N, CA, C, O and the ligand as a Tripos MOL2 file, in Angstrom:
@<TRIPOS>MOLECULE
protein
  321   319    81     0     0
PROTEIN
NO_CHARGES

@<TRIPOS>ATOM
      1 N         177.5330   -4.5170  190.7060 N.3       1 MET1
      2 CA        176.3580   -3.7320  190.3610 C.3       1 MET1
      3 C         175.4270   -4.5360  189.4540 C.2       1 MET1
      4 O         175.8860   -5.2330  188.5490 O.2       1 MET1
      5 N         174.1550   -4.4410  189.6910 N.am      2 LYS2
      6 CA        173.1320   -5.1830  188.8830 C.3       2 LYS2
      7 C         172.9260   -4.3040  187.5800 C.2       2 LYS2
      8 O         172.8030   -3.0800  187.6210 O.2       2 LYS2
      9 N         172.9020   -5.0190  186.4830 N.am      3 THR3
     10 CA        172.6240   -4.2910  185.2160 C.3       3 THR3
     11 C         171.4100   -4.9400  184.6100 C.2       3 THR3
     12 O         171.1420   -6.1160  184.8560 O.2       3 THR3
     13 N         170.6090   -4.1250  183.7540 N.am      4 THR4
     14 CA        169.3990   -4.6750  183.1570 C.3       4 THR4
     15 C         169.6110   -4.8480  181.6530 C.2       4 THR4
     16 O         168.8400   -5.5300  180.9780 O.2       4 THR4
     17 N         170.6450   -4.2310  181.1530 N.am      5 GLY5
     18 CA        170.9020   -4.4140  179.7090 C.3       5 GLY5
     19 C         170.2260   -3.3780  178.8930 C.2       5 GLY5
     20 O         170.3350   -3.4440  177.6690 O.2       5 GLY5
     21 N         169.5120   -2.3930  179.4650 N.am      6 MET6
     22 CA        168.8180   -1.3310  178.6710 C.3       6 MET6
     23 C         169.9260   -0.3050  178.2800 C.2       6 MET6
     24 O         170.6370    0.2510  179.1170 O.2       6 MET6
     25 N         170.0060   -0.1120  176.9940 N.am      7 ILE7
     26 CA        170.9930    0.8890  176.3940 C.3       7 ILE7
     27 C         170.2240    2.0620  175.8350 C.2       7 ILE7
     28 O         169.2310    1.9010  175.1250 O.2       7 ILE7
     29 N         170.7110    3.2620  176.1740 N.am      8 ARG8
     30 CA        170.0660    4.4900  175.7000 C.3       8 ARG8
     31 C         171.1170    5.2980  175.0300 C.2       8 ARG8
     32 O         172.2970    5.1070  175.3280 O.2       8 ARG8
     33 N         170.7840    6.1660  174.1660 N.am      9 THR9
     34 CA        171.7540    7.0460  173.4500 C.3       9 THR9
     35 C         171.5390    8.4070  174.0270 C.2       9 THR9
     36 O         170.4150    8.8810  174.1960 O.2       9 THR9
     37 N         172.6840    9.0350  174.3330 N.am     10 ILE10
     38 CA        172.6910   10.5040  174.7970 C.3      10 ILE10
     39 C         172.7460   11.3900  173.5900 C.2      10 ILE10
     40 O         173.5560   11.2130  172.6800 O.2      10 ILE10
     41 N         171.8140   12.3920  173.6150 N.am     11 ASP11
     42 CA        171.8130   13.3230  172.4360 C.3      11 ASP11
     43 C         172.8580   14.3640  172.5960 C.2      11 ASP11
     44 O         173.5790   14.3820  173.5940 O.2      11 ASP11
     45 N         172.9620   15.2490  171.6160 N.am     12 LYS12
     46 CA        174.1150   16.2300  171.6160 C.3      12 LYS12
     47 C         174.0270   17.1570  172.7500 C.2      12 LYS12
     48 O         175.0480   17.7620  173.0780 O.2      12 LYS12
     49 N         172.9310   17.3400  173.3870 N.am     13 LEU13
     50 CA        172.8030   18.2320  174.5920 C.3      13 LEU13
     51 C         173.0690   17.4970  175.8690 C.2      13 LEU13
     52 O         173.0120   18.1170  176.9310 O.2      13 LEU13
     53 N         173.3590   16.2060  175.8410 N.am     14 GLY14
     54 CA        173.5370   15.3690  177.0410 C.3      14 GLY14
     55 C         172.3000   14.7680  177.6440 C.2      14 GLY14
     56 O         172.3170   14.2470  178.7590 O.2      14 GLY14
     57 N         171.2180   14.8480  176.8850 N.am     15 ARG15
     58 CA        169.9130   14.3510  177.3470 C.3      15 ARG15
     59 C         169.8180   12.7580  177.1200 C.2      15 ARG15
     60 O         170.4010   12.2290  176.1740 O.2      15 ARG15
     61 N         169.1200   12.0940  177.9570 N.am     16 VAL16
     62 CA        168.8890   10.6910  177.8260 C.3      16 VAL16
     63 C         167.4170   10.3880  178.3330 C.2      16 VAL16
     64 O         166.9360   10.9490  179.3170 O.2      16 VAL16
     65 N         166.8090    9.5320  177.6350 N.am     17 VAL17
     66 CA        165.4100    9.1750  178.0160 C.3      17 VAL17
     67 C         165.4320    8.0490  179.0730 C.2      17 VAL17
     68 O         166.0710    7.0130  178.8910 O.2      17 VAL17
     69 N         164.7430    8.2820  180.1340 N.am     18 ILE18
     70 CA        164.6340    7.2700  181.1940 C.3      18 ILE18
     71 C         163.5210    6.3200  180.6740 C.2      18 ILE18
     72 O         162.4530    6.8020  180.2960 O.2      18 ILE18
     73 N         163.7380    5.0150  180.6470 N.am     19 PRO19
     74 CA        162.7040    4.1660  180.1560 C.3      19 PRO19
     75 C         161.4510    4.3550  180.9220 C.2      19 PRO19
     76 O         161.4580    4.5130  182.1430 O.2      19 PRO19
     77 N         160.2930    4.3370  180.1490 N.am     20 SER20
     78 CA        158.9670    4.5470  180.7880 C.3      20 SER20
     79 C         158.6900    3.5790  181.8980 C.2      20 SER20
     80 O         158.0720    3.9680  182.8890 O.2      20 SER20
     81 N         159.0980    2.3730  181.7970 N.am     21 GLU21
     82 CA        158.8820    1.4400  182.8560 C.3      21 GLU21
     83 C         159.5420    1.7900  184.1680 C.2      21 GLU21
     84 O         159.0170    1.5200  185.2480 O.2      21 GLU21
     85 N         160.7470    2.4200  184.0430 N.am     22 TYR22
     86 CA        161.4480    2.8980  185.2760 C.3      22 TYR22
     87 C         160.8330    4.0830  185.8440 C.2      22 TYR22
     88 O         160.7600    4.2190  187.0650 O.2      22 TYR22
     89 N         160.3610    4.9960  184.9880 N.am     23 ARG23
     90 CA        159.6880    6.2010  185.4690 C.3      23 ARG23
     91 C         158.3980    5.8100  186.1820 C.2      23 ARG23
     92 O         158.0710    6.3800  187.2220 O.2      23 ARG23
     93 N         157.6360    4.8110  185.6160 N.am     24 LYS24
     94 CA        156.4450    4.3990  186.2760 C.3      24 LYS24
     95 C         156.6720    3.7230  187.6070 C.2      24 LYS24
     96 O         155.9200    3.9170  188.5620 O.2      24 LYS24
     97 N         157.7890    2.8760  187.6540 N.am     25 PHE25
     98 CA        158.0980    2.1010  188.8270 C.3      25 PHE25
     99 C         158.5660    3.1320  189.9100 C.2      25 PHE25
    100 O         158.1970    2.9650  191.0720 O.2      25 PHE25
    101 N         159.3190    4.1280  189.5930 N.am     26 LEU26
    102 CA        159.7650    5.1650  190.5620 C.3      26 LEU26
    103 C         158.8190    6.2710  190.7560 C.2      26 LEU26
    104 O         159.1130    7.2040  191.5040 O.2      26 LEU26
    105 N         157.6200    6.2210  190.0820 N.am     27 ASN27
    106 CA        156.7000    7.2720  190.2220 C.3      27 ASN27
    107 C         157.2620    8.6650  189.8950 C.2      27 ASN27
    108 O         156.9900    9.6310  190.6080 O.2      27 ASN27
    109 N         158.0240    8.7540  188.8440 N.am     28 ILE28
    110 CA        158.6150    9.9690  188.3230 C.3      28 ILE28
    111 C         157.6970   10.4060  187.1460 C.2      28 ILE28
    112 O         157.5380    9.7250  186.1330 O.2      28 ILE28
    113 N         157.0940   11.6370  187.3860 N.am     29 ASN29
    114 CA        156.1570   12.1740  186.4240 C.3      29 ASN29
    115 C         156.6970   13.4060  185.7560 C.2      29 ASN29
    116 O         157.5820   14.0780  186.2850 O.2      29 ASN29
    117 N         156.1530   13.7070  184.5690 N.am     30 PRO30
    118 CA        156.6590   14.8740  183.8390 C.3      30 PRO30
    119 C         156.7110   16.0860  184.6750 C.2      30 PRO30
    120 O         155.8490   16.3080  185.5260 O.2      30 PRO30
    121 N         157.7220   16.8880  184.4460 N.am     31 ASP31
    122 CA        157.9720   18.1720  185.2190 C.3      31 ASP31
    123 C         158.4180   18.0010  186.6230 C.2      31 ASP31
    124 O         158.6640   19.0140  187.2780 O.2      31 ASP31
    125 N         158.5490   16.8250  187.1540 N.am     32 GLU32
    126 CA        159.1190   16.6190  188.4980 C.3      32 GLU32
    127 C         160.5890   16.6290  188.4010 C.2      32 GLU32
    128 O         161.1370   16.3500  187.3350 O.2      32 GLU32
    129 N         161.2920   16.9530  189.5210 N.am     33 GLU33
    130 CA        162.7540   16.9840  189.5700 C.3      33 GLU33
    131 C         163.3870   15.7130  189.8490 C.2      33 GLU33
    132 O         162.8610   14.9530  190.6620 O.2      33 GLU33
    133 N         164.5020   15.3920  189.2370 N.am     34 VAL34
    134 CA        165.3500   14.2460  189.5930 C.3      34 VAL34
    135 C         166.6820   14.7370  190.0270 C.2      34 VAL34
    136 O         167.1440   15.7950  189.6010 O.2      34 VAL34
    137 N         167.2980   13.9760  190.8680 N.am     35 GLU35
    138 CA        168.5850   14.2730  191.4080 C.3      35 GLU35
    139 C         169.6780   13.5100  190.6310 C.2      35 GLU35
    140 O         169.5460   12.2940  190.4870 O.2      35 GLU35
    141 N         170.6940   14.1170  190.1490 N.am     36 VAL36
    142 CA        171.7880   13.5040  189.3950 C.3      36 VAL36
    143 C         172.9910   13.4820  190.2650 C.2      36 VAL36
    144 O         173.5120   14.5290  190.6500 O.2      36 VAL36
    145 N         173.4810   12.2000  190.6090 N.am     37 ILE37
    146 CA        174.6100   12.0860  191.5270 C.3      37 ILE37
    147 C         175.6690   11.2890  190.8590 C.2      37 ILE37
    148 O         175.3990   10.2480  190.2590 O.2      37 ILE37
    149 N         176.9330   11.7900  190.9590 N.am     38 LEU38
    150 CA        178.0650   11.0920  190.4500 C.3      38 LEU38
    151 C         178.5840   10.1790  191.5320 C.2      38 LEU38
    152 O         178.9300   10.5940  192.6380 O.2      38 LEU38
    153 N         178.6230    8.8630  191.1440 N.am     39 THR39
    154 CA        179.0660    7.8840  192.0610 C.3      39 THR39
    155 C         180.3480    7.1820  191.4810 C.2      39 THR39
    156 O         180.7250    7.4910  190.3500 O.2      39 THR39
    157 N         180.9900    6.2980  192.1830 N.am     40 SER40
    158 CA        182.2050    5.5390  191.7170 C.3      40 SER40
    159 C         181.8420    4.6160  190.5770 C.2      40 SER40
    160 O         182.6860    4.2440  189.7620 O.2      40 SER40
    161 N         180.4640    4.2220  190.5310 N.am     41 ASP41
    162 CA        180.0500    3.2910  189.5100 C.3      41 ASP41
    163 C         179.4980    4.0830  188.2290 C.2      41 ASP41
    164 O         179.2980    3.4630  187.1850 O.2      41 ASP41
    165 N         179.2740    5.3540  188.3150 N.am     42 GLY42
    166 CA        178.8000    6.0400  187.2280 C.3      42 GLY42
    167 C         177.7980    7.1710  187.6980 C.2      42 GLY42
    168 O         178.0920    7.8620  188.6730 O.2      42 GLY42
    169 N         176.6600    7.3540  187.0320 N.am     43 VAL43
    170 CA        175.8160    8.4020  187.4160 C.3      43 VAL43
    171 C         174.4750    7.7110  187.9910 C.2      43 VAL43
    172 O         173.9220    6.7640  187.4310 O.2      43 VAL43
    173 N         174.0620    8.2720  189.1010 N.am     44 LEU44
    174 CA        172.8150    7.8110  189.7480 C.3      44 LEU44
    175 C         171.8010    8.8680  189.5140 C.2      44 LEU44
    176 O         172.0320   10.0520  189.7630 O.2      44 LEU44
    177 N         170.6440    8.4230  189.0220 N.am     45 LEU45
    178 CA        169.5010    9.3910  188.8090 C.3      45 LEU45
    179 C         168.3490    8.8900  189.6360 C.2      45 LEU45
    180 O         167.9250    7.7430  189.5000 O.2      45 LEU45
    181 N         167.8470    9.7380  190.4840 N.am     46 ARG46
    182 CA        166.7570    9.3510  191.3830 C.3      46 ARG46
    183 C         165.7750   10.4990  191.5390 C.2      46 ARG46
    184 O         166.1030   11.6720  191.3620 O.2      46 ARG46
    185 N         164.5240   10.0940  191.8860 N.am     47 LYS47
    186 CA        163.5180   11.1430  192.1340 C.3      47 LYS47
    187 C         163.9640   12.0430  193.2240 C.2      47 LYS47
    188 O         164.4580   11.5770  194.2500 O.2      47 LYS47
    189 N         163.8110   13.3030  193.0410 N.am     48 PHE48
    190 CA        164.2210   14.3060  194.0850 C.3      48 PHE48
    191 C         163.1950   14.4510  195.1280 C.2      48 PHE48
    192 O         162.0280   14.7200  194.8450 O.2      48 PHE48
    193 N         163.6240   14.2710  196.3670 N.am     49 GLU49
    194 CA        162.7830   14.4740  197.5190 C.3      49 GLU49
    195 C         163.5580   15.4180  198.3770 C.2      49 GLU49
    196 O         164.6440   15.0630  198.8350 O.2      49 GLU49
    197 N         163.0380   16.6610  198.6320 N.am     50 PRO50
    198 CA        163.8070   17.6180  199.4460 C.3      50 PRO50
    199 C         164.1090   17.0540  200.7580 C.2      50 PRO50
    200 O         163.3150   16.3070  201.3300 O.2      50 PRO50
    201 N         165.2980   17.4110  201.2770 N.am     51 TYR51
    202 CA        165.8200   17.0620  202.5690 C.3      51 TYR51
    203 C         166.6380   18.1470  203.2470 C.2      51 TYR51
    204 O         167.1520   19.0580  202.5990 O.2      51 TYR51
    205 N         166.7440   18.0390  204.5000 N.am     52 CYS52
    206 CA        167.5010   19.1220  205.2470 C.3      52 CYS52
    207 C         168.9680   18.9240  204.8470 C.2      52 CYS52
    208 O         169.4900   17.8120  204.9280 O.2      52 CYS52
    209 N         169.6270   19.9990  204.4190 N.am     53 VAL53
    210 CA        170.9640   19.8520  204.0330 C.3      53 VAL53
    211 C         171.9670   19.6520  205.1700 C.2      53 VAL53
    212 O         173.1310   19.3050  204.9710 O.2      53 VAL53
    213 N         171.4240   19.9000  206.4110 N.am     54 LEU54
    214 CA        172.3300   19.7050  207.5760 C.3      54 LEU54
    215 C         172.1150   18.3830  208.1930 C.2      54 LEU54
    216 O         173.1030   17.7790  208.6100 O.2      54 LEU54
    217 N         170.8770   17.8340  208.3080 N.am     55 CYS55
    218 CA        170.7130   16.5310  209.0440 C.3      55 CYS55
    219 C         170.0760   15.4180  208.1870 C.2      55 CYS55
    220 O         170.0780   14.2520  208.5830 O.2      55 CYS55
    221 N         169.5520   15.7710  207.0550 N.am     56 GLY56
    222 CA        168.9790   14.8320  206.1120 C.3      56 GLY56
    223 C         167.4990   14.5140  206.4270 C.2      56 GLY56
    224 O         166.9370   13.6560  205.7460 O.2      56 GLY56
    225 N         166.8970   15.0920  207.3220 N.am     57 LYS57
    226 CA        165.4510   14.8590  207.6220 C.3      57 LYS57
    227 C         164.5980   15.3140  206.3750 C.2      57 LYS57
    228 O         165.0070   16.1910  205.6140 O.2      57 LYS57
    229 N         163.4770   14.7160  206.2190 N.am     58 LYS58
    230 CA        162.6010   15.0350  205.0890 C.3      58 LYS58
    231 C         161.2750   15.6050  205.4770 C.2      58 LYS58
    232 O         160.3450   15.7100  204.6780 O.2      58 LYS58
    233 N         161.2170   15.9860  206.7850 N.am     59 THR59
    234 CA        159.8760   16.5540  207.2640 C.3      59 THR59
    235 C         160.1470   17.9540  207.8120 C.2      59 THR59
    236 O         161.2850   18.3100  208.1210 O.2      59 THR59
    237 N         159.0730   18.7370  207.9240 N.am     60 ALA60
    238 CA        159.0970   20.0700  208.5340 C.3      60 ALA60
    239 C         160.2080   20.9310  207.8350 C.2      60 ALA60
    240 O         161.0030   21.5760  208.5180 O.2      60 ALA60
    241 N         160.2510   20.9320  206.5130 N.am     61 LEU61
    242 CA        161.3290   21.6310  205.8020 C.3      61 LEU61
    243 C         160.8260   23.0370  205.4270 C.2      61 LEU61
    244 O         159.6440   23.2570  205.1630 O.2      61 LEU61
    245 N         161.8080   23.9900  205.4170 N.am     62 SER62
    246 CA        161.7070   25.2780  204.8590 C.3      62 SER62
    247 C         162.6870   25.4330  203.6660 C.2      62 SER62
    248 O         163.8300   24.9770  203.7100 O.2      62 SER62
    249 N         162.2200   26.0500  202.6760 N.am     63 GLU63
    250 CA        163.1290   26.1910  201.4800 C.3      63 GLU63
    251 C         163.9300   27.4690  201.7620 C.2      63 GLU63
    252 O         163.3890   28.5320  202.0660 O.2      63 GLU63
    253 N         165.2470   27.2980  201.6440 N.am     64 ILE64
    254 CA        166.1740   28.4430  201.8660 C.3      64 ILE64
    255 C         166.9940   28.6180  200.5810 C.2      64 ILE64
    256 O         167.9820   27.9010  200.4210 O.2      64 ILE64
    257 N         166.6620   29.4920  199.6880 N.am     65 GLY65
    258 CA        167.3170   29.6310  198.4060 C.3      65 GLY65
    259 C         166.9560   28.3270  197.6160 C.2      65 GLY65
    260 O         165.7840   28.0360  197.3750 O.2      65 GLY65
    261 N         167.9800   27.5840  197.2370 N.am     66 THR66
    262 CA        167.7850   26.4150  196.4240 C.3      66 THR66
    263 C         167.9000   25.1360  197.3440 C.2      66 THR66
    264 O         167.7970   24.0180  196.8370 O.2      66 THR66
    265 N         168.1190   25.3050  198.7150 N.am     67 SER67
    266 CA        168.2490   24.2710  199.6700 C.3      67 SER67
    267 C         167.0950   24.1850  200.6490 C.2      67 SER67
    268 O         166.1800   25.0070  200.5890 O.2      67 SER67
    269 N         167.1120   23.2390  201.5240 N.am     68 HIS68
    270 CA        166.0830   23.1000  202.4690 C.3      68 HIS68
    271 C         166.6700   22.8980  203.9400 C.2      68 HIS68
    272 O         167.6880   22.2220  204.0880 O.2      68 HIS68
    273 N         166.0870   23.4320  204.9220 N.am     69 LEU69
    274 CA        166.4870   23.1870  206.2760 C.3      69 LEU69
    275 C         165.2610   22.7150  207.0580 C.2      69 LEU69
    276 O         164.1600   23.1780  206.7630 O.2      69 LEU69
    277 N         165.3940   21.8160  208.0440 N.am     70 CYS70
    278 CA        164.3070   21.3940  208.8480 C.3      70 CYS70
    279 C         164.1060   22.3440  209.9860 C.2      70 CYS70
    280 O         164.9550   23.1930  210.2600 O.2      70 CYS70
    281 N         162.9540   22.2030  210.6700 N.am     71 ARG71
    282 CA        162.6250   23.1310  211.7380 C.3      71 ARG71
    283 C         163.6770   22.9770  212.8720 C.2      71 ARG71
    284 O         164.1250   23.9800  213.4290 O.2      71 ARG71
    285 N         164.0540   21.7820  213.1990 N.am     72 ASP72
    286 CA        165.0210   21.5530  214.2890 C.3      72 ASP72
    287 C         166.3640   22.2870  213.9990 C.2      72 ASP72
    288 O         166.9080   22.9670  214.8690 O.2      72 ASP72
    289 N         166.8720   22.1310  212.7740 N.am     73 CYS73
    290 CA        168.1730   22.7250  212.4520 C.3      73 CYS73
    291 C         168.0740   24.2660  212.4110 C.2      73 CYS73
    292 O         169.0330   24.9630  212.7440 O.2      73 CYS73
    293 N         166.8850   24.7920  211.9910 N.am     74 ILE74
    294 CA        166.6480   26.2880  212.0020 C.3      74 ILE74
    295 C         166.7680   26.7600  213.4540 C.2      74 ILE74
    296 O         167.4610   27.7350  213.7470 O.2      74 ILE74
    297 N         166.0610   26.0300  214.3840 N.am     75 GLU75
    298 CA        166.0900   26.4420  215.7780 C.3      75 GLU75
    299 C         167.4770   26.3810  216.3450 C.2      75 GLU75
    300 O         167.8400   27.2550  217.1320 O.2      75 GLU75
    301 N         168.2980   25.3710  215.9830 N.am     76 VAL76
    302 CA        169.7190   25.2790  216.4150 C.3      76 VAL76
    303 C         170.4610   26.5190  215.8550 C.2      76 VAL76
    304 O         171.2060   27.1750  216.5830 O.2      76 VAL76
    305 N         170.2580   26.8230  214.5980 N.am     77 ALA77
    306 CA        170.9450   27.9280  213.9830 C.3      77 ALA77
    307 C         170.6030   29.2350  214.6070 C.2      77 ALA77
    308 O         171.4720   30.0960  214.7400 O.2      77 ALA77
    309 N         169.3630   29.4230  215.0000 N.am     78 LYS78
    310 CA        168.9580   30.6860  215.6970 C.3      78 LYS78
    311 C         169.6700   30.9380  216.9790 C.2      78 LYS78
    312 O         169.9040   32.0820  217.3680 O.2      78 LYS78
    313 N         170.0380   29.8000  217.6770 N.am     79 ARG79
    314 CA        170.7450   29.9010  218.9820 C.3      79 ARG79
    315 C         172.2260   30.1990  218.8510 C.2      79 ARG79
    316 O         172.8690   30.5160  219.8510 O.2      79 ARG79
    317 N         172.7950   30.1090  217.6480 N.am     80 LEU80
    318 CA        174.2220   30.2460  217.4270 C.3      80 LEU80
    319 C         174.5780   31.7490  217.5430 C.2      80 LEU80
    320 O         175.7410   32.1210  217.3940 O.2      80 LEU80
    321 ZN        167.8890   19.4650  209.8380 Zn       81 ZN81
@<TRIPOS>BOND
     1     1     2 1
     2     2     3 1
     3     3     4 2
     4     3     5 am
     5     5     6 1
     6     6     7 1
     7     7     8 2
     8     7     9 am
     9     9    10 1
    10    10    11 1
    11    11    12 2
    12    11    13 am
    13    13    14 1
    14    14    15 1
    15    15    16 2
    16    15    17 am
    17    17    18 1
    18    18    19 1
    19    19    20 2
    20    19    21 am
    21    21    22 1
    22    22    23 1
    23    23    24 2
    24    23    25 am
    25    25    26 1
    26    26    27 1
    27    27    28 2
    28    27    29 am
    29    29    30 1
    30    30    31 1
    31    31    32 2
    32    31    33 am
    33    33    34 1
    34    34    35 1
    35    35    36 2
    36    35    37 am
    37    37    38 1
    38    38    39 1
    39    39    40 2
    40    39    41 am
    41    41    42 1
    42    42    43 1
    43    43    44 2
    44    43    45 am
    45    45    46 1
    46    46    47 1
    47    47    48 2
    48    47    49 am
    49    49    50 1
    50    50    51 1
    51    51    52 2
    52    51    53 am
    53    53    54 1
    54    54    55 1
    55    55    56 2
    56    55    57 am
    57    57    58 1
    58    58    59 1
    59    59    60 2
    60    59    61 am
    61    61    62 1
    62    62    63 1
    63    63    64 2
    64    63    65 am
    65    65    66 1
    66    66    67 1
    67    67    68 2
    68    67    69 am
    69    69    70 1
    70    70    71 1
    71    71    72 2
    72    71    73 am
    73    73    74 1
    74    74    75 1
    75    75    76 2
    76    75    77 am
    77    77    78 1
    78    78    79 1
    79    79    80 2
    80    79    81 am
    81    81    82 1
    82    82    83 1
    83    83    84 2
    84    83    85 am
    85    85    86 1
    86    86    87 1
    87    87    88 2
    88    87    89 am
    89    89    90 1
    90    90    91 1
    91    91    92 2
    92    91    93 am
    93    93    94 1
    94    94    95 1
    95    95    96 2
    96    95    97 am
    97    97    98 1
    98    98    99 1
    99    99   100 2
   100    99   101 am
   101   101   102 1
   102   102   103 1
   103   103   104 2
   104   103   105 am
   105   105   106 1
   106   106   107 1
   107   107   108 2
   108   107   109 am
   109   109   110 1
   110   110   111 1
   111   111   112 2
   112   111   113 am
   113   113   114 1
   114   114   115 1
   115   115   116 2
   116   115   117 am
   117   117   118 1
   118   118   119 1
   119   119   120 2
   120   119   121 am
   121   121   122 1
   122   122   123 1
   123   123   124 2
   124   123   125 am
   125   125   126 1
   126   126   127 1
   127   127   128 2
   128   127   129 am
   129   129   130 1
   130   130   131 1
   131   131   132 2
   132   131   133 am
   133   133   134 1
   134   134   135 1
   135   135   136 2
   136   135   137 am
   137   137   138 1
   138   138   139 1
   139   139   140 2
   140   139   141 am
   141   141   142 1
   142   142   143 1
   143   143   144 2
   144   143   145 am
   145   145   146 1
   146   146   147 1
   147   147   148 2
   148   147   149 am
   149   149   150 1
   150   150   151 1
   151   151   152 2
   152   151   153 am
   153   153   154 1
   154   154   155 1
   155   155   156 2
   156   155   157 am
   157   157   158 1
   158   158   159 1
   159   159   160 2
   160   159   161 am
   161   161   162 1
   162   162   163 1
   163   163   164 2
   164   163   165 am
   165   165   166 1
   166   166   167 1
   167   167   168 2
   168   167   169 am
   169   169   170 1
   170   170   171 1
   171   171   172 2
   172   171   173 am
   173   173   174 1
   174   174   175 1
   175   175   176 2
   176   175   177 am
   177   177   178 1
   178   178   179 1
   179   179   180 2
   180   179   181 am
   181   181   182 1
   182   182   183 1
   183   183   184 2
   184   183   185 am
   185   185   186 1
   186   186   187 1
   187   187   188 2
   188   187   189 am
   189   189   190 1
   190   190   191 1
   191   191   192 2
   192   191   193 am
   193   193   194 1
   194   194   195 1
   195   195   196 2
   196   195   197 am
   197   197   198 1
   198   198   199 1
   199   199   200 2
   200   199   201 am
   201   201   202 1
   202   202   203 1
   203   203   204 2
   204   203   205 am
   205   205   206 1
   206   206   207 1
   207   207   208 2
   208   207   209 am
   209   209   210 1
   210   210   211 1
   211   211   212 2
   212   211   213 am
   213   213   214 1
   214   214   215 1
   215   215   216 2
   216   215   217 am
   217   217   218 1
   218   218   219 1
   219   219   220 2
   220   219   221 am
   221   221   222 1
   222   222   223 1
   223   223   224 2
   224   223   225 am
   225   225   226 1
   226   226   227 1
   227   227   228 2
   228   227   229 am
   229   229   230 1
   230   230   231 1
   231   231   232 2
   232   231   233 am
   233   233   234 1
   234   234   235 1
   235   235   236 2
   236   235   237 am
   237   237   238 1
   238   238   239 1
   239   239   240 2
   240   239   241 am
   241   241   242 1
   242   242   243 1
   243   243   244 2
   244   243   245 am
   245   245   246 1
   246   246   247 1
   247   247   248 2
   248   247   249 am
   249   249   250 1
   250   250   251 1
   251   251   252 2
   252   251   253 am
   253   253   254 1
   254   254   255 1
   255   255   256 2
   256   255   257 am
   257   257   258 1
   258   258   259 1
   259   259   260 2
   260   259   261 am
   261   261   262 1
   262   262   263 1
   263   263   264 2
   264   263   265 am
   265   265   266 1
   266   266   267 1
   267   267   268 2
   268   267   269 am
   269   269   270 1
   270   270   271 1
   271   271   272 2
   272   271   273 am
   273   273   274 1
   274   274   275 1
   275   275   276 2
   276   275   277 am
   277   277   278 1
   278   278   279 1
   279   279   280 2
   280   279   281 am
   281   281   282 1
   282   282   283 1
   283   283   284 2
   284   283   285 am
   285   285   286 1
   286   286   287 1
   287   287   288 2
   288   287   289 am
   289   289   290 1
   290   290   291 1
   291   291   292 2
   292   291   293 am
   293   293   294 1
   294   294   295 1
   295   295   296 2
   296   295   297 am
   297   297   298 1
   298   298   299 1
   299   299   300 2
   300   299   301 am
   301   301   302 1
   302   302   303 1
   303   303   304 2
   304   303   305 am
   305   305   306 1
   306   306   307 1
   307   307   308 2
   308   307   309 am
   309   309   310 1
   310   310   311 1
   311   311   312 2
   312   311   313 am
   313   313   314 1
   314   314   315 1
   315   315   316 2
   316   315   317 am
   317   317   318 1
   318   318   319 1
   319   319   320 2
@<TRIPOS>SUBSTRUCTURE
     1 MET1         2 RESIDUE 1 A MET
     2 LYS2         6 RESIDUE 1 A LYS
     3 THR3        10 RESIDUE 1 A THR
     4 THR4        14 RESIDUE 1 A THR
     5 GLY5        18 RESIDUE 1 A GLY
     6 MET6        22 RESIDUE 1 A MET
     7 ILE7        26 RESIDUE 1 A ILE
     8 ARG8        30 RESIDUE 1 A ARG
     9 THR9        34 RESIDUE 1 A THR
    10 ILE10       38 RESIDUE 1 A ILE
    11 ASP11       42 RESIDUE 1 A ASP
    12 LYS12       46 RESIDUE 1 A LYS
    13 LEU13       50 RESIDUE 1 A LEU
    14 GLY14       54 RESIDUE 1 A GLY
    15 ARG15       58 RESIDUE 1 A ARG
    16 VAL16       62 RESIDUE 1 A VAL
    17 VAL17       66 RESIDUE 1 A VAL
    18 ILE18       70 RESIDUE 1 A ILE
    19 PRO19       74 RESIDUE 1 A PRO
    20 SER20       78 RESIDUE 1 A SER
    21 GLU21       82 RESIDUE 1 A GLU
    22 TYR22       86 RESIDUE 1 A TYR
    23 ARG23       90 RESIDUE 1 A ARG
    24 LYS24       94 RESIDUE 1 A LYS
    25 PHE25       98 RESIDUE 1 A PHE
    26 LEU26      102 RESIDUE 1 A LEU
    27 ASN27      106 RESIDUE 1 A ASN
    28 ILE28      110 RESIDUE 1 A ILE
    29 ASN29      114 RESIDUE 1 A ASN
    30 PRO30      118 RESIDUE 1 A PRO
    31 ASP31      122 RESIDUE 1 A ASP
    32 GLU32      126 RESIDUE 1 A GLU
    33 GLU33      130 RESIDUE 1 A GLU
    34 VAL34      134 RESIDUE 1 A VAL
    35 GLU35      138 RESIDUE 1 A GLU
    36 VAL36      142 RESIDUE 1 A VAL
    37 ILE37      146 RESIDUE 1 A ILE
    38 LEU38      150 RESIDUE 1 A LEU
    39 THR39      154 RESIDUE 1 A THR
    40 SER40      158 RESIDUE 1 A SER
    41 ASP41      162 RESIDUE 1 A ASP
    42 GLY42      166 RESIDUE 1 A GLY
    43 VAL43      170 RESIDUE 1 A VAL
    44 LEU44      174 RESIDUE 1 A LEU
    45 LEU45      178 RESIDUE 1 A LEU
    46 ARG46      182 RESIDUE 1 A ARG
    47 LYS47      186 RESIDUE 1 A LYS
    48 PHE48      190 RESIDUE 1 A PHE
    49 GLU49      194 RESIDUE 1 A GLU
    50 PRO50      198 RESIDUE 1 A PRO
    51 TYR51      202 RESIDUE 1 A TYR
    52 CYS52      206 RESIDUE 1 A CYS
    53 VAL53      210 RESIDUE 1 A VAL
    54 LEU54      214 RESIDUE 1 A LEU
    55 CYS55      218 RESIDUE 1 A CYS
    56 GLY56      222 RESIDUE 1 A GLY
    57 LYS57      226 RESIDUE 1 A LYS
    58 LYS58      230 RESIDUE 1 A LYS
    59 THR59      234 RESIDUE 1 A THR
    60 ALA60      238 RESIDUE 1 A ALA
    61 LEU61      242 RESIDUE 1 A LEU
    62 SER62      246 RESIDUE 1 A SER
    63 GLU63      250 RESIDUE 1 A GLU
    64 ILE64      254 RESIDUE 1 A ILE
    65 GLY65      258 RESIDUE 1 A GLY
    66 THR66      262 RESIDUE 1 A THR
    67 SER67      266 RESIDUE 1 A SER
    68 HIS68      270 RESIDUE 1 A HIS
    69 LEU69      274 RESIDUE 1 A LEU
    70 CYS70      278 RESIDUE 1 A CYS
    71 ARG71      282 RESIDUE 1 A ARG
    72 ASP72      286 RESIDUE 1 A ASP
    73 CYS73      290 RESIDUE 1 A CYS
    74 ILE74      294 RESIDUE 1 A ILE
    75 GLU75      298 RESIDUE 1 A GLU
    76 VAL76      302 RESIDUE 1 A VAL
    77 ALA77      306 RESIDUE 1 A ALA
    78 LYS78      310 RESIDUE 1 A LYS
    79 ARG79      314 RESIDUE 1 A ARG
    80 LEU80      318 RESIDUE 1 A LEU
    81 ZN81       321 GROUP 0 **** ****
């Protein structure tokens, strides 16, 4: 795993500041959502882009509760 040597302190509520250079590089802006993923190497934080929970597509999505489904998967589900 590649490391950059940037060290940050986690506050009492578990918050950590993402370096501004990273936010700028990843185009993460205030009030946007990020996805927090537990991996075997630690925690991965990435800009959240909605995707279909069944097939992973990122287009033609409908929000279903807190998840998303694509048009194709919705059509398949209707036929079940
Ligand atoms: Zn789908």
